[in-house]
DSSP file (Angstrom, degrees, kcal/mol; ACC not computed):
  #  RESIDUE AA STRUCTURE BP1 BP2  ACC     N-H-->O    O-->H-N    N-H-->O    O-->H-N    TCO  KAPPA ALPHA  PHI   PSI    X-CA   Y-CA   Z-CA
    1    1 A M              0   0    0      0, 0.0     2,-0.1     0, 0.0     3,-0.0   0.000 360.0 360.0 360.0 137.5   91.9   24.9   14.7
    2    2 A T     >  -     0   0    0      1,-0.1     4,-1.8     4,-0.0     5,-0.1  -0.424 360.0-104.3 -93.2 170.9   94.8   24.7   17.2
    3    3 A R  H  > S+     0   0    0      1,-0.2     4,-2.9     2,-0.2     5,-0.2   0.903 123.7  56.9 -57.5 -42.2   97.8   27.0   17.5
    4    4 A R  H  > S+     0   0    0      1,-0.2     4,-2.3     2,-0.2    -1,-0.2   0.895 104.1  52.4 -59.9 -39.5   99.9   24.4   15.8
    5    5 A D  H  > S+     0   0    0      2,-0.2     4,-0.6     1,-0.2    -1,-0.2   0.908 110.4  48.1 -58.9 -43.1   97.5   24.5   12.8
    6    6 A V  H >< S+     0   0    0     -4,-1.8     3,-1.2     1,-0.2     4,-0.3   0.947 112.0  48.1 -62.0 -49.3   97.9   28.3   12.6
    7    7 A F  H >< S+     0   0    0     -4,-2.9     3,-1.9     1,-0.3    -2,-0.2   0.860 103.3  62.0 -64.7 -35.8  101.7   28.1   12.8
    8    8 A E  H 3< S+     0   0    0     -4,-2.3    -1,-0.3     1,-0.3    -2,-0.2   0.713  96.4  61.6 -63.0 -16.7  101.9   25.4   10.1
    9    9 A R  T << S+     0   0    0     -3,-1.2     2,-0.4    -4,-0.6    -1,-0.3   0.618 104.8  54.6 -84.3  -9.5  100.3   27.9    7.7
   10   10 A Y  S <  S-     0   0    0     -3,-1.9     2,-0.1    -4,-0.3    -1,-0.0  -0.937  79.3-121.1-129.2 145.8  103.2   30.3    8.0
   11   11 A S        -     0   0    0     -2,-0.4     2,-2.1     1,-0.1     5,-0.2  -0.395  44.7 -96.9 -73.0 161.5  107.0   30.3    7.6
   12   12 A K  S    S+     0   0    0     -2,-0.1     2,-0.4     3,-0.1    -1,-0.1  -0.445  81.5 121.4 -83.9  67.1  109.1   31.2   10.7
   13   13 A T    >   -     0   0    0     -2,-2.1     3,-2.1     1,-0.1     4,-0.2  -0.980  69.2-126.8-128.5 145.7  109.7   34.8    9.7
   14   14 A G  G >  S+     0   0    0     -2,-0.4     3,-1.8     1,-0.3     4,-0.3   0.732 103.8  75.9 -61.6 -21.1  108.8   38.0   11.6
   15   15 A D  G 3  S+     0   0    0      1,-0.3     4,-0.3     2,-0.1    -1,-0.3   0.735  92.4  55.0 -60.7 -20.4  107.0   39.2    8.6
   16   16 A N  G <> S+     0   0    0     -3,-2.1     4,-2.7     1,-0.2    -1,-0.3   0.440  77.4 100.0 -91.2  -2.1  104.2   36.8    9.4
   17   17 A L  H <> S+     0   0    0     -3,-1.8     4,-2.8     1,-0.2     5,-0.2   0.905  81.8  46.3 -58.0 -46.9  103.6   38.0   12.9
   18   18 A I  H  > S+     0   0    0     -4,-0.3     4,-2.4    -3,-0.3    -1,-0.2   0.906 113.8  49.1 -65.7 -39.2  100.6   40.2   12.2
   19   19 A S  H  > S+     0   0    0     -4,-0.3     4,-2.5     2,-0.2    -1,-0.2   0.910 111.9  50.0 -61.0 -42.4   98.9   37.5   10.1
   20   20 A I  H  X S+     0   0    0     -4,-2.7     4,-2.9     2,-0.2     5,-0.2   0.941 110.0  49.4 -61.6 -49.1   99.6   34.9   12.8
   21   21 A L  H  X S+     0   0    0     -4,-2.8     4,-2.7    -5,-0.2     5,-0.2   0.903 110.1  51.4 -59.8 -41.8   98.1   37.1   15.5
   22   22 A H  H  X S+     0   0    0     -4,-2.4     4,-2.8    -5,-0.2    -1,-0.2   0.954 112.5  46.0 -57.0 -49.3   95.0   37.7   13.4
   23   23 A D  H  X S+     0   0    0     -4,-2.5     4,-2.0     1,-0.2    -2,-0.2   0.910 112.8  49.3 -62.7 -41.3   94.6   34.0   12.9
   24   24 A L  H  X S+     0   0    0     -4,-2.9     4,-0.7     1,-0.2    -1,-0.2   0.934 113.8  46.1 -65.3 -43.6   95.1   33.2   16.6
   25   25 A Q  H >< S+     0   0    0     -4,-2.7     3,-0.8    -5,-0.2     7,-0.3   0.908 111.5  51.8 -62.2 -41.6   92.6   35.9   17.6
   26   26 A N  H 3< S+     0   0    0     -4,-2.8    -1,-0.2     1,-0.2    -2,-0.2   0.844 108.2  52.7 -64.5 -33.6   90.1   34.7   15.0
   27   27 A E  H 3< S+     0   0    0     -4,-2.0     2,-0.5    -5,-0.2    -1,-0.2   0.642  89.2  94.5 -76.7 -14.7   90.4   31.2   16.3
   28   28 A N  S X< S-     0   0    0     -3,-0.8     3,-2.3    -4,-0.7     5,-0.0  -0.681  75.3-139.2 -83.8 127.8   89.7   32.2   19.9
   29   29 A E  T 3  S+     0   0    0     -2,-0.5    -1,-0.1     1,-0.3    -4,-0.0   0.768 103.9  46.9 -53.9 -28.2   86.0   31.9   20.8
   30   30 A W  T 3  S-     0   0    0      2,-0.2    37,-3.1    36,-0.0    -1,-0.3   0.190 110.7-118.4-106.0  17.7   86.2   35.3   22.7
   31   31 A N  S <  S+     0   0    0     -3,-2.3     2,-0.3    -6,-0.3    34,-0.2   0.859  74.5 102.9  57.5  43.3   88.0   37.2   19.9
   32   32 A Y  S    S-     0   0    0     -7,-0.3     2,-0.6    -8,-0.2    32,-0.2  -0.957  70.9-110.0-148.4 168.5   91.2   38.1   21.8
   33   33 A L        -     0   0    0     30,-3.0     2,-0.1    -2,-0.3    -8,-0.1  -0.897  31.4-150.7-103.7 120.5   94.8   37.1   22.2
   34   34 A S     >  -     0   0    0     -2,-0.6     4,-2.2     1,-0.1     5,-0.2  -0.368  29.8-107.8 -81.1 167.1   95.7   35.4   25.4
   35   35 A K  H  > S+     0   0    0      1,-0.2     4,-2.4     2,-0.2     5,-0.2   0.862 124.0  55.5 -60.0 -33.5   99.2   35.6   27.0
   36   36 A E  H  > S+     0   0    0      2,-0.2     4,-2.4     1,-0.2    -1,-0.2   0.869 105.4  51.5 -67.8 -35.4   99.7   32.0   25.9
   37   37 A D  H  > S+     0   0    0      2,-0.2     4,-2.3     1,-0.2    -2,-0.2   0.936 111.7  46.5 -63.5 -46.8   98.9   33.0   22.3
   38   38 A L  H  X S+     0   0    0     -4,-2.2     4,-2.4     1,-0.2    -2,-0.2   0.900 113.8  48.0 -65.5 -39.7  101.4   35.8   22.4
   39   39 A Q  H  X S+     0   0    0     -4,-2.4     4,-2.8     2,-0.2    -1,-0.2   0.907 111.2  50.4 -68.2 -39.8  104.1   33.6   24.0
   40   40 A A  H  X S+     0   0    0     -4,-2.4     4,-2.6     2,-0.2    -2,-0.2   0.907 112.0  47.8 -64.9 -40.4  103.5   30.8   21.5
   41   41 A A  H  X S+     0   0    0     -4,-2.3     4,-2.6     2,-0.2    -2,-0.2   0.918 112.3  49.4 -64.0 -44.0  103.8   33.3   18.6
   42   42 A A  H  X>S+     0   0    0     -4,-2.4     5,-2.4     1,-0.2     4,-0.8   0.920 113.6  46.2 -61.4 -45.1  107.0   34.7   20.1
   43   43 A D  H  <5S+     0   0    0     -4,-2.8     3,-0.4     3,-0.2    -2,-0.2   0.917 113.3  48.9 -64.7 -43.9  108.4   31.2   20.6
   44   44 A Y  H  <5S+     0   0    0     -4,-2.6    -2,-0.2     1,-0.2    -1,-0.2   0.913 119.4  36.9 -61.0 -45.5  107.4   30.1   17.1
   45   45 A L  H  <5S-     0   0    0     -4,-2.6    -1,-0.2    -5,-0.2    -2,-0.2   0.462 107.4-124.2 -90.1  -1.1  108.9   33.1   15.4
   46   46 A E  T  <5 +     0   0    0     -4,-0.8    -3,-0.2    -3,-0.4    -4,-0.1   0.918  64.4 138.1  58.0  46.4  111.9   33.3   17.8
   47   47 A L      < -     0   0    0     -5,-2.4    -1,-0.2    -6,-0.2    -2,-0.1  -0.830  62.6 -92.0-117.0 155.1  111.0   36.9   18.8
   48   48 A P     >  -     0   0    0      0, 0.0     4,-1.8     0, 0.0     3,-0.5  -0.432  29.7-127.8 -65.2 143.7  111.0   38.5   22.2
   49   49 A Y  H  > S+     0   0    0      1,-0.2     4,-2.9     2,-0.2     5,-0.3   0.902 109.8  59.3 -57.1 -41.1  107.7   38.3   24.0
   50   50 A S  H  > S+     0   0    0      1,-0.2     4,-2.3     2,-0.2    -1,-0.2   0.861 104.2  49.9 -57.1 -37.1  107.9   42.0   24.6
   51   51 A F  H  > S+     0   0    0     -3,-0.5     4,-2.2     2,-0.2    -1,-0.2   0.943 111.9  46.1 -65.5 -48.2  108.1   42.6   20.9
   52   52 A V  H  X S+     0   0    0     -4,-1.8     4,-2.3     1,-0.2    -2,-0.2   0.900 113.6  50.1 -61.4 -42.9  105.0   40.5   20.2
   53   53 A H  H  X S+     0   0    0     -4,-2.9     4,-2.0     1,-0.2    -1,-0.2   0.905 108.5  53.5 -60.4 -43.9  103.1   42.1   23.0
   54   54 A G  H  X S+     0   0    0     -4,-2.3     4,-1.3    -5,-0.3    -2,-0.2   0.890 109.9  46.5 -57.9 -42.2  104.1   45.5   21.7
   55   55 A V  H  X S+     0   0    0     -4,-2.2     4,-1.6     1,-0.2     3,-0.4   0.937 112.1  51.4 -67.4 -44.8  102.7   44.7   18.2
   56   56 A A  H  < S+     0   0    0     -4,-2.3     6,-0.2     1,-0.2    -2,-0.2   0.822 114.7  42.3 -62.5 -31.5   99.5   43.3   19.8
   57   57 A T  H  < S+     0   0    0     -4,-2.0    -1,-0.2    -5,-0.1    -2,-0.2   0.642 108.5  60.0 -91.3 -15.3   98.9   46.4   21.9
   58   58 A F  H  < S+     0   0    0     -4,-1.3     2,-0.4    -3,-0.4    -2,-0.2   0.895  95.2  65.8 -76.6 -42.3   99.8   48.9   19.1
   59   59 A Y  S >< S-     0   0    0     -4,-1.6     3,-1.4     1,-0.1    -1,-0.0  -0.683  72.2-147.4 -89.7 130.4   97.1   47.8   16.6
   60   60 A T  T 3  S+     0   0    0     -2,-0.4    -1,-0.1     1,-0.3    -4,-0.0   0.664  92.5  72.0 -72.2 -15.6   93.5   48.4   17.6
   61   61 A M  T 3  S+     0   0    0      2,-0.0     2,-0.3    53,-0.0    -1,-0.3   0.610  90.3  73.8 -76.1  -8.5   92.3   45.3   15.7
   62   62 A F    <   -     0   0    0     -3,-1.4     2,-0.4    -6,-0.2   -30,-0.1  -0.788  64.7-166.7-102.8 150.5   93.9   43.2   18.4
   63   63 A S        -     0   0    0     -2,-0.3   -30,-3.0     1,-0.1     4,-0.1  -0.997  19.5-164.5-134.1 140.2   92.5   42.8   21.9
   64   64 A L  S    S+     0   0    0     -2,-0.4   -29,-0.1   -32,-0.2   -32,-0.1   0.268  78.4  65.8-101.9   7.5   94.2   41.3   25.0
   65   65 A K  S    S-     0   0    0    -34,-0.2   -32,-0.1   -31,-0.1   -31,-0.0  -0.964  98.1 -90.6-126.6 149.1   90.9   40.9   26.8
   66   66 A P        -     0   0    0      0, 0.0     2,-0.2     0, 0.0   -35,-0.2  -0.228  47.7-174.8 -59.3 142.9   88.0   38.7   26.0
   67   67 A R        -     0   0    0    -37,-3.1   -35,-0.1     1,-0.2     4,-0.1  -0.742  29.6 -76.1-127.2 174.6   85.3   40.2   23.7
   68   68 A G        -     0   0    0     -2,-0.2    40,-0.3     2,-0.2    -1,-0.2  -0.083  46.4-102.0 -65.5 169.7   82.0   39.3   22.4
   69   69 A R  S    S+     0   0    0     38,-1.6     2,-0.4     1,-0.1    40,-0.2   0.821 111.6  43.2 -64.9 -29.1   81.4   36.8   19.5
   70   70 A H  E    S-a  109   0A   0     38,-2.4    40,-2.2    37,-0.1     2,-0.6  -0.971  75.6-148.3-121.8 133.4   80.8   39.8   17.2
   71   71 A I  E     -a  110   0A   0     -2,-0.4    58,-2.6    38,-0.2     2,-0.6  -0.894  10.2-163.6-102.4 120.9   82.9   42.9   17.1
   72   72 A V  E     -aB 111 128A   0     38,-3.1    40,-3.4    -2,-0.6     2,-0.5  -0.914   7.6-172.8-105.9 116.0   81.0   46.1   16.1
   73   73 A R  E     -aB 112 127A   0     54,-3.3    54,-2.9    -2,-0.6     2,-0.5  -0.947   8.3-156.3-113.3 128.0   83.3   49.0   15.1
   74   74 A V  E     -aB 113 126A   0     38,-2.4    40,-2.3    -2,-0.5     2,-0.3  -0.891  22.4-120.3-103.2 128.7   81.8   52.4   14.4
   75   75 A C  E     -a  114   0A   0     50,-2.1    40,-0.2    -2,-0.5    50,-0.2  -0.496  24.9-174.8 -68.0 129.8   83.8   54.7   12.2
   76   76 A Q        +     0   0    0     38,-2.6    39,-0.1    -2,-0.3    -1,-0.1   0.185  36.9 130.8-108.9  13.3   84.7   58.0   13.9
   77   77 A S  S  > S-     0   0    0     37,-0.2     4,-2.7     1,-0.1     5,-0.2  -0.243  73.1-105.3 -68.0 158.9   86.3   59.8   10.9
   78   78 A P  H  > S+     0   0    0      0, 0.0     4,-2.8     0, 0.0     5,-0.2   0.889 119.3  51.8 -51.6 -44.8   85.2   63.3   10.1
   79   79 A P  H  > S+     0   0    0      0, 0.0     4,-1.5     0, 0.0     6,-0.1   0.941 112.7  45.4 -59.3 -44.0   83.1   62.3    7.1
   80   80 A C  H  4>S+     0   0    0      2,-0.2     5,-2.2     1,-0.2     4,-0.5   0.897 112.5  51.4 -67.2 -38.4   81.2   59.7    9.2
   81   81 A Q  H ><5S+     0   0    0     -4,-2.7     3,-1.2     1,-0.2     5,-0.4   0.942 110.5  49.1 -61.8 -44.4   80.8   62.2   12.1
   82   82 A L  H 3<5S+     0   0    0     -4,-2.8    -1,-0.2     1,-0.3    -2,-0.2   0.811 111.9  50.1 -63.9 -29.1   79.4   64.8    9.7
   83   83 A M  T 3<5S-     0   0    0     -4,-1.5    -1,-0.3    -5,-0.2    -2,-0.2   0.371 133.0 -77.7 -97.9   6.9   77.0   62.2    8.3
   84   84 A G  T <>5S+     0   0    0     -3,-1.2     4,-1.9    -4,-0.5     3,-0.4   0.692  75.4 143.4 117.2  21.6   75.5   61.0   11.6
   85   85 A A  H  ><S+     0   0    0     -5,-2.2     4,-3.0     1,-0.2    -4,-0.2   0.819  77.3  58.6 -60.0 -30.1   78.0   58.6   13.3
   86   86 A T  H  > S+     0   0    0     -5,-0.4     4,-2.5     2,-0.2    -1,-0.2   0.902 106.2  47.4 -68.5 -39.0   77.0   60.0   16.6
   87   87 A T  H  > S+     0   0    0     -3,-0.4     4,-2.2     2,-0.2    -2,-0.2   0.912 113.7  48.4 -65.6 -41.7   73.3   59.0   16.0
   88   88 A V  H  X S+     0   0    0     -4,-1.9     4,-2.5     2,-0.2    -2,-0.2   0.933 112.0  48.6 -64.1 -47.1   74.5   55.5   14.9
   89   89 A S  H  X S+     0   0    0     -4,-3.0     4,-2.7     1,-0.2    -2,-0.2   0.916 110.7  51.1 -58.8 -44.3   76.7   55.2   18.0
   90   90 A D  H  X S+     0   0    0     -4,-2.5     4,-2.1     1,-0.2    -1,-0.2   0.908 111.0  48.9 -60.0 -43.2   73.9   56.3   20.3
   91   91 A E  H  X S+     0   0    0     -4,-2.2     4,-3.0     2,-0.2    -1,-0.2   0.908 111.3  48.3 -65.9 -42.0   71.6   53.7   18.7
   92   92 A L  H  X S+     0   0    0     -4,-2.5     4,-2.9     2,-0.2     5,-0.3   0.928 110.9  51.2 -63.2 -44.9   74.1   50.9   19.1
   93   93 A K  H  X>S+     0   0    0     -4,-2.7     5,-1.2     1,-0.2     4,-1.1   0.889 114.9  43.2 -57.8 -41.1   74.8   51.8   22.7
   94   94 A K  H  <5S+     0   0    0     -4,-2.1    -2,-0.2    -5,-0.2    -1,-0.2   0.923 115.8  47.5 -70.5 -46.3   71.1   51.8   23.5
   95   95 A L  H  <5S+     0   0    0     -4,-3.0    -2,-0.2     1,-0.2    -3,-0.2   0.877 122.5  33.3 -66.4 -37.7   70.4   48.6   21.5
   96   96 A L  H  <5S-     0   0    0     -4,-2.9     9,-0.4    -5,-0.2    -1,-0.2   0.584 100.5-131.3 -93.8 -13.4   73.3   46.6   23.0
   97   97 A N  T  <5S+     0   0    0     -4,-1.1     2,-0.3    -5,-0.3    -3,-0.2   0.904  70.7 103.2  59.8  43.4   73.1   48.3   26.4
   98   98 A V      < -     0   0    0     -5,-1.2    -1,-0.3    -6,-0.3     2,-0.2  -0.912  63.4-130.3-142.2 167.4   76.9   49.0   26.4
   99   99 A D    >   -     0   0    0     -2,-0.3     3,-1.9     1,-0.1    12,-0.4  -0.676  54.6 -63.8-110.5 173.2   79.3   51.8   25.9
  100  100 A F  T 3  S+     0   0    0      1,-0.3    12,-0.2    -2,-0.2    -1,-0.1  -0.322 125.0  25.9 -60.2 138.0   82.3   51.7   23.7
  101  101 A G  T 3  S+     0   0    0     10,-3.7    -1,-0.3     1,-0.3     2,-0.2   0.452 103.7 107.8  87.2   3.0   84.9   49.2   24.9
  102  102 A Q    <   -     0   0    0     -3,-1.9     9,-2.2     9,-0.4     2,-0.4  -0.719  61.6-133.5-113.0 163.7   82.3   47.0   26.6
  103  103 A T  B     -C  110   0A   0     -2,-0.2     7,-0.2     7,-0.2    -4,-0.1  -0.926  30.3-106.2-117.2 137.4   80.6   43.7   25.8
  104  104 A S    >   -     0   0    0      5,-3.3     3,-2.4    -2,-0.4    -7,-0.1  -0.157  31.4-110.2 -59.5 156.4   77.0   43.0   25.9
  105  105 A A  T 3  S+     0   0    0     -9,-0.4    -1,-0.1     1,-0.3    -8,-0.1   0.787 119.8  55.2 -61.7 -26.9   75.6   40.9   28.8
  106  106 A D  T 3  S-     0   0    0      3,-0.1    -1,-0.3     1,-0.0    -2,-0.1   0.391 110.0-124.3 -84.2   5.8   74.8   38.0   26.5
  107  107 A Q  S <  S+     0   0    0     -3,-2.4   -38,-1.6     2,-0.2    -2,-0.1   0.690  82.0 114.0  63.1  18.4   78.5   38.0   25.3
  108  108 A M        +     0   0    0    -40,-0.3   -38,-2.4     1,-0.2     2,-0.4   0.831  69.9  31.7 -91.5 -34.8   77.3   38.4   21.8
  109  109 A F  E     -a   70   0A   0    -40,-0.2    -5,-3.3   -41,-0.2     2,-0.4  -0.970  51.0-167.0-131.5 138.2   78.6   41.9   20.9
  110  110 A T  E     -aC  71 103A   0    -40,-2.2   -38,-3.1    -2,-0.4     2,-0.5  -0.995  21.1-145.2-118.0 130.9   81.6   44.2   21.8
  111  111 A L  E     +a   72   0A   0     -9,-2.2   -10,-3.7    -2,-0.4    -9,-0.4  -0.822  26.6 167.5-100.3 127.7   81.3   47.8   20.7
  112  112 A E  E     -a   73   0A   0    -40,-3.4   -38,-2.4    -2,-0.5     2,-0.3  -0.948  29.7-126.5-136.4 156.7   84.5   49.6   19.6
  113  113 A M  E     -a   74   0A   0     -2,-0.3     2,-0.3   -40,-0.2   -38,-0.2  -0.711  21.3-167.9 -94.8 152.9   85.4   52.8   17.9
  114  114 A T  E     -a   75   0A   0    -40,-2.3   -38,-2.6    -2,-0.3   -37,-0.2  -0.994  24.2-133.5-139.8 148.7   87.7   52.9   14.8
  115  115 A S  S    S-     0   0    0     -2,-0.3     2,-0.3     1,-0.3    -1,-0.1   0.835  84.1  -8.7 -73.7 -33.0   89.3   55.9   13.3
  116  116 A C        -     0   0    0    -40,-0.1    -1,-0.3   -41,-0.1   -42,-0.0  -0.917  39.9-168.3-164.1 137.6   88.4   55.1    9.6
  117  117 A L        -     0   0    0     -2,-0.3    -1,-0.1    -3,-0.2     9,-0.0   0.543  48.7-120.7-100.8 -11.0   86.9   52.2    7.7
  118  118 A G  S    S+     0   0    0      1,-0.1     3,-0.1     2,-0.0    -2,-0.0   0.738  85.2 106.4  80.7  22.8   87.9   53.7    4.3
  119  119 A V    >   +     0   0    0      1,-0.1     3,-2.2     2,-0.0    -1,-0.1  -0.313  29.2 148.5-127.5  48.5   84.3   53.9    3.0
  120  120 A C  G >   +     0   0    0      1,-0.3     3,-1.5     2,-0.2    -1,-0.1   0.757  64.4  68.9 -57.7 -28.1   83.7   57.7    3.2
  121  121 A G  G 3  S+     0   0    0      1,-0.3    -1,-0.3    -3,-0.1    -2,-0.0   0.685 105.8  39.3 -65.0 -17.9   81.4   57.6    0.3
  122  122 A V  G <  S-     0   0    0     -3,-2.2    13,-4.4    11,-0.0    14,-0.4  -0.041  99.9-167.1-121.2  28.5   78.8   55.6    2.2
  123  123 A A    <   +     0   0    0     -3,-1.5     2,-0.1    11,-0.2    11,-0.1  -0.322  59.5  53.1 -65.1 148.1   79.1   57.4    5.6
  124  124 A P  S    S+     0   0    0      0, 0.0    12,-1.9     0, 0.0     2,-0.3   0.570  82.1 170.1 -79.3 155.7   78.2   56.9    8.3
  125  125 A A        -     0   0    0      9,-0.2   -50,-2.1   -50,-0.2     2,-0.3  -0.892  20.9-175.0-134.5 156.5   79.7   53.3    8.4
  126  126 A M  E     -BD  74 133A   0      7,-2.3     7,-3.2    -2,-0.3     2,-0.4  -0.968  16.6-140.0-144.4 161.1   80.3   50.5   10.8
  127  127 A M  E     -BD  73 132A   0    -54,-2.9   -54,-3.3    -2,-0.3     2,-0.6  -0.986   7.4-165.7-123.7 130.0   82.0   47.2   10.5
  128  128 A V  E >  S-BD  72 131A   0      3,-2.9     3,-2.5    -2,-0.4     2,-0.5  -0.963  71.9 -47.5-116.3 115.9   80.7   44.0   12.2
  129  129 A D  T 3  S-     0   0    0    -58,-2.6   -56,-0.1    -2,-0.6   -59,-0.0  -0.485 125.7 -23.1  56.0-112.4   83.4   41.3   12.2
  130  130 A D  T 3  S+     0   0    0     -2,-0.5     2,-0.4    -3,-0.1    -1,-0.3   0.368 118.1  97.3-105.6   3.6   84.6   41.5    8.5
  131  131 A D  E <   -D  128   0A   0     -3,-2.5    -3,-2.9     2,-0.0     2,-0.4  -0.801  59.8-151.1-101.3 134.5   81.5   43.0    7.0
  132  132 A V  E     -D  127   0A   0     -2,-0.4     2,-0.4    -5,-0.2    -5,-0.2  -0.851   9.0-167.2-104.0 137.2   81.2   46.7    6.4
  133  133 A Y  E     -D  126   0A   0     -7,-3.2    -7,-2.3    -2,-0.4     2,-0.2  -0.988  10.2-178.7-125.8 131.6   77.8   48.5    6.4
  134  134 A G        +     0   0    0     -2,-0.4   -11,-0.2    -9,-0.2    -9,-0.2  -0.670  54.8  43.1-123.0 178.5   77.3   52.1    5.1
  135  135 A N  S    S-     0   0    0    -13,-4.4    -1,-0.2   -11,-0.2     2,-0.2   0.917  82.0-173.4  51.8  48.7   74.6   54.7    4.7
  136  136 A L        +     0   0    0    -12,-1.9    -1,-0.2   -14,-0.4   -48,-0.1  -0.440  21.1 175.4 -84.0 147.7   73.5   53.8    8.2
  137  137 A T     >  -     0   0    0     -2,-0.2     4,-2.4    -3,-0.1     5,-0.2  -0.877  48.6-101.4-131.8 163.7   70.4   55.1   10.0
  138  138 A P  H  > S+     0   0    0      0, 0.0     4,-2.0     0, 0.0     5,-0.1   0.873 124.2  52.5 -57.8 -34.7   69.2   54.0   13.4
  139  139 A K  H  > S+     0   0    0      2,-0.2     4,-2.1     1,-0.2     5,-0.1   0.932 110.0  47.6 -65.5 -44.3   66.5   51.8   11.7
  140  140 A R  H  > S+     0   0    0      1,-0.2     4,-2.4     2,-0.2    -1,-0.2   0.856 108.8  54.2 -67.0 -34.1   69.2   50.1    9.5
  141  141 A V  H  X S+     0   0    0     -4,-2.4     4,-2.6     2,-0.2     5,-0.3   0.933 108.0  50.2 -63.2 -44.6   71.4   49.5   12.6
  142  142 A N  H  X S+     0   0    0     -4,-2.0     4,-2.6     1,-0.2    -2,-0.2   0.912 111.0  49.7 -57.1 -44.6   68.5   47.8   14.3
  143  143 A E  H  X S+     0   0    0     -4,-2.1     4,-2.2     2,-0.2    -1,-0.2   0.918 111.7  48.0 -64.1 -43.3   67.9   45.6   11.2
  144  144 A I  H  X S+     0   0    0     -4,-2.4     4,-2.2     2,-0.2    -2,-0.2   0.947 114.8  43.5 -65.1 -48.4   71.6   44.6   11.0
  145  145 A I  H  X S+     0   0    0     -4,-2.6     4,-2.5     1,-0.2    -1,-0.2   0.907 113.6  52.5 -66.7 -38.5   72.0   43.7   14.6
  146  146 A G  H  X S+     0   0    0     -4,-2.6     4,-2.0    -5,-0.3    -1,-0.2   0.873 109.0  49.9 -63.5 -36.4   68.6   41.9   14.6
  147  147 A E  H  X S+     0   0    0     -4,-2.2     4,-1.7     2,-0.2    -1,-0.2   0.882 110.6  49.5 -68.0 -39.1   69.7   39.8   11.6
  148  148 A I  H  X S+     0   0    0     -4,-2.2     4,-1.5     2,-0.2    -2,-0.2   0.924 109.9  51.4 -66.3 -43.4   73.0   38.9   13.3
  149  149 A R  H  < S+     0   0    0     -4,-2.5     3,-0.4     1,-0.2    -2,-0.2   0.919 109.7  49.8 -60.6 -42.1   71.2   37.9   16.4
  150  150 A R  H  < S+     0   0    0     -4,-2.0    -1,-0.2     1,-0.2    -2,-0.2   0.863 111.5  49.1 -67.2 -34.2   68.8   35.6   14.4
  151  151 A E  H  <        0   0    0     -4,-1.7    -1,-0.2     1,-0.2    -2,-0.2   0.701 360.0 360.0 -77.1 -20.2   71.7   34.0   12.6
  152  152 A S     <        0   0    0     -4,-1.5    -1,-0.2    -3,-0.4    -2,-0.2   0.483 360.0 360.0 -87.6 360.0   73.7   33.3   15.8
């Protein structure tokens, strides 16, 4: 899908900015918004580039640098921390051989923190792309990452 295809899905109103940025990022092979994406969105919506850039840098779900094909977000909320998010984080860092904010050598995974996934009842939790996983253990984390690797 091209930028034009993304823009054709939305009317030219600033209310659509976040949806447009999500679609542009999702269409990018490296899961990020390029300067060209931001400029194109600004031009399409007739908004200042600085405003579009500000929105893209305010929300943690957007990235202005290339990331892996899969984004792994670990919930850092108090309930997840109490239920073992640190153990889950340590396992992911070891398994992917990265720290938070880094991308694996094979360009397959980027590891990120998130403040809350809204699934406290199944803490600890993580999100891989759009899928949420709860009641995590190191073993379950290995299974999930292994399954994603096999499917890719």
